[in-house]
KEVO-235249 format. One line per field, with one value per atom (N, C-alpha, C): x, y, z; residue number from 0. Coordinates in nm, 4 decimals. Example, Ala and Ser with C-alpha at 12.3 -4.5 7.8 and 13.67 -1.06 7.14 Angstrom:
<atoms>
east: (1.3190	1.2300	1.3200	1.2850	1.3670	1.2900)
north: (-0.5690	-0.4500	-0.3300	-0.2250	-0.1060	0.0030)
up: (0.7800	0.7800	0.7800	0.7080	0.7140	0.7870)
k: (0	0	0	1	1	1)
</atoms>
This chain:
<atoms>
east: (11.3941	11.4164	11.4195	11.5188	11.5286	11.4440	11.3766	11.2941	11.3459	11.3488	11.3918	11.2862	11.2825	11.1885	11.2563	11.1923	11.2442	11.1938	11.2849	11.2458	11.1971	11.2386	11.1948	11.0821	10.9796	10.8686	10.9111	10.8513	10.8756	10.7488	10.7583	10.6365	10.5282	10.4110	10.3010	10.2892	10.3896	10.3860	10.4126	10.3176	10.3347	10.3953	10.3950	10.4476	10.5599	10.6139	10.7185	10.6615	10.7440	10.6981	10.8113	10.7745	10.8720	10.9026	11.0304	11.0749	11.1816	11.1982	11.3080	11.4412	11.5315	11.6607	11.7332	11.7205	11.7869	11.7337	11.6038	11.5457	11.6016	11.6163	11.6708	11.8178	11.8917	12.0327	12.0456	11.9593	11.9638	11.9284	11.8285	11.7890	11.9023	11.9651	12.0767	12.1924	12.2224	12.3308	12.2995	12.1752	12.1368	12.1490	12.1041	12.1141	12.2602	12.3440	12.4864	12.5503	12.5107	12.5634	12.5225	12.3971	12.3508	12.4357	12.4567	12.5349	12.6798	12.7365	12.8737	12.8851	12.7856	12.7870	12.7766	12.6941	12.6795	12.8074	12.8820	13.0078	13.1066	13.1080	13.2037	13.1465	13.0220	12.9569	13.0116	12.9900	13.0293	12.9580	13.0201	12.9686	12.8248	12.7912	12.6552	12.5517	12.5820	12.4910	12.4829	12.5964	12.5964	12.5128	12.5254	12.4484	12.2988	12.2615	12.1201	12.0532	12.1253	12.0653	12.1055	12.1840	12.2268	12.1114	12.0112	11.9008	11.8119	11.8194	11.7355	11.8007	11.7364	11.7955	11.7784	11.6802	11.6600	11.6834	11.7187	11.7429	11.6153	11.5023	11.3750	11.3476	11.3663	11.3423	11.4407	11.5646	11.6647	11.6260	11.5873	11.5493	11.4251	11.3282	11.2080	11.2437	11.3335	11.3747	11.4472	11.5333	11.6060	11.5120	11.4101	11.3137	11.2350	11.2151	11.1413	11.2267	11.3567	11.4414	11.4771	11.4225	11.4563	11.3963	11.4570	11.4032	11.2671	11.1829	11.0495	11.0598	10.9658	10.9616	10.9125	10.9743	10.9298	10.8873	10.7916	10.7452	10.8212	10.8769	10.9499	10.8572	10.8365	10.7510	10.8286	10.7724	10.8420	10.8392	10.9447	10.9484	10.8581	10.7756	10.6858	10.7478	10.7559	10.8055	10.6892	10.6624	10.5515	10.6010)
north: (5.2090	5.3091	5.2394	5.2730	5.2170	5.2993	5.2304	5.2965	5.2573	5.3544	5.3296	5.3792	5.3182	5.3608	5.4672	5.5831	5.6878	5.6602	5.6400	5.5966	5.7099	5.8334	5.9451	6.0179	6.0579	6.1281	6.2653	6.3080	6.4406	6.5225	6.6549	6.7351	6.6870	6.6648	6.6173	6.4665	6.3943	6.2478	6.1999	6.1302	6.0853	5.9455	5.8726	5.7362	5.7223	5.6034	5.5759	5.5923	5.6380	5.6477	5.6039	5.5506	5.5033	5.6151	5.6453	5.7512	5.6977	5.7620	5.7210	5.7381	5.6463	5.6498	5.7815	5.8349	5.9606	6.0758	6.0739	6.1799	6.1746	6.0553	6.0420	6.0832	6.0477	6.0874	6.2392	6.3019	6.4473	6.5163	6.4642	6.5206	6.5080	6.3923	6.3690	6.4635	6.4826	6.5727	6.7167	6.7595	6.8960	6.9182	6.8214	6.8328	6.8378	6.7580	6.7592	6.8933	6.9520	7.0838	7.1895	7.1841	7.2784	7.2654	7.1437	7.1216	7.1651	7.1392	7.1823	7.3348	7.4024	7.5486	7.6028	7.5399	7.5871	7.5665	7.4617	7.4370	7.5501	7.6025	7.7062	7.8473	7.8597	7.9905	8.0680	8.1994	8.2784	8.2281	8.2528	8.2019	8.2451	8.3686	8.4184	8.3334	8.2996	8.2175	8.0751	8.0192	7.8836	7.8793	7.9810	7.9846	7.9932	8.0696	8.0872	7.9545	7.8659	7.7414	7.6194	7.6381	7.5256	7.4660	7.5459	7.4984	7.3944	7.3854	7.2884	7.1510	7.0619	6.9316	6.8282	6.8495	6.7520	6.8193	6.7416	6.7936	6.8534	6.7901	6.8398	6.9800	7.0012	7.1334	7.2371	7.1974	7.2875	7.3303	7.2361	7.2673	7.3561	7.3296	7.4136	7.5563	7.5709	7.7044	7.7787	7.7100	7.7739	7.8115	7.7317	7.7624	7.8896	7.9162	8.0364	8.1631	8.1528	8.2706	8.3361	8.2898	8.3522	8.4916	8.5817	8.7177	8.7172	8.8121	8.8158	8.8464	8.7937	8.8207	8.9639	9.0316	9.1668	9.1709	9.2515	9.2670	9.3827	9.3584	9.4629	9.5163	9.6448	9.7054	9.7226	9.6755	9.6957	9.8438	9.8882	10.0265	10.0391	10.1386	10.1630	10.2696	10.2386	10.3366	10.3781	10.5038	10.5557	10.6187)
up: (15.7388	15.8399	15.9757	16.0562	16.1909	16.2871	16.3773	16.4784	16.6153	16.7054	16.8428	16.9385	17.0546	17.1576	17.2426	17.2524	17.3387	17.4794	17.5725	17.7059	17.7944	17.7674	17.8498	17.7791	17.8549	17.7913	17.7409	17.6340	17.5791	17.5979	17.5873	17.6014	17.5045	17.5566	17.4745	17.4675	17.5157	17.5160	17.6587	17.7163	17.8540	17.8626	17.7541	17.7556	17.6545	17.6489	17.5499	17.4094	17.3208	17.1828	17.0905	16.9787	16.8816	16.7838	16.7692	16.6801	16.5861	16.4714	16.3839	16.4576	16.4357	16.5038	16.4771	16.3585	16.3247	16.4103	16.4405	16.5232	16.6651	16.7183	16.8530	16.8550	16.7519	16.7442	16.7341	16.6557	16.6403	16.7719	16.8412	16.9705	17.0703	17.0744	17.1661	17.1352	17.0082	16.9685	17.0078	16.9907	17.0265	17.1771	17.2548	17.4009	17.4439	17.3818	17.4163	17.3815	17.2698	17.2329	17.3340	17.3798	17.4819	17.6077	17.6521	17.7736	17.7556	17.6388	17.6115	17.6130	17.5569	17.5582	17.6999	17.7830	17.9197	18.0007	17.9718	18.0431	18.0172	17.8949	17.8588	17.8693	17.9123	17.9231	18.0430	18.0448	18.1614	18.2874	18.4021	18.5296	18.5562	18.5219	18.5459	18.4726	18.3501	18.2701	18.3243	18.3613	18.4198	18.5464	18.6307	18.7557	18.7290	18.6269	18.5954	18.5604	18.4907	18.4441	18.5258	18.6285	18.7113	18.7907	18.8227	18.9069	18.8390	18.7073	18.6363	18.6462	18.7171	18.7478	18.6377	18.5511	18.4434	18.3086	18.2118	18.0778	18.0204	18.0453	17.9934	18.0468	18.1760	18.2361	18.1811	18.1608	18.1049	17.9637	17.8813	17.7433	17.7414	17.8277	17.8347	17.8739	17.9718	18.0156	17.9046	17.8338	17.7239	17.6098	17.5869	17.4807	17.5130	17.6416	17.6819	17.6754	17.6655	17.6780	17.5452	17.4341	17.3065	17.2991	17.2238	17.2141	17.1464	17.1825	17.1212	16.9723	16.8999	16.7559	16.7352	16.6448	16.6126	16.4674	16.4425	16.3051	16.2431	16.1322	16.0599	15.9518	15.9589	15.8576	15.7283	15.6193	15.4928	15.4553	15.3925	15.3460	15.2237	15.2297	15.1162	15.0264	14.9020	14.8050	14.7163	14.7204	14.6400	14.5157)
k: (0	0	0	1	1	1	2	2	2	3	3	3	4	4	4	5	5	5	6	6	6	7	7	7	8	8	8	9	9	9	10	10	10	11	11	11	12	12	12	13	13	13	14	14	14	15	15	15	16	16	16	17	17	17	18	18	18	19	19	19	20	20	20	21	21	21	22	22	22	23	23	23	24	24	24	25	25	25	26	26	26	27	27	27	28	28	28	29	29	29	30	30	30	31	31	31	32	32	32	33	33	33	34	34	34	35	35	35	36	36	36	37	37	37	38	38	38	39	39	39	40	40	40	41	41	41	42	42	42	43	43	43	44	44	44	45	45	45	46	46	46	47	47	47	48	48	48	49	49	49	50	50	50	51	51	51	52	52	52	53	53	53	54	54	54	55	55	55	56	56	56	57	57	57	58	58	58	59	59	59	60	60	60	61	61	61	62	62	62	63	63	63	64	64	64	65	65	65	66	66	66	67	67	67	68	68	68	69	69	69	70	70	70	71	71	71	72	72	72	73	73	73	74	74	74	75	75	75	76	76	76	77	77	77)
</atoms>
């Protein structure tokens, strides 16, 4: 397994950490997809997220915007 040093800190890690190369590639691909989606998003959405100057802040903001989890009550059949 190849290991690479991630040069930018991630939440919970203040220093460099060694990660599998596949994990870094997957993270990079996910970030690129987010940025690609924002480029093609409606202007209102682009404006909302333009203020985040770093990728880390952008990802944190997007993680907070998911809809709340709701509990679905199962139907009871008597």
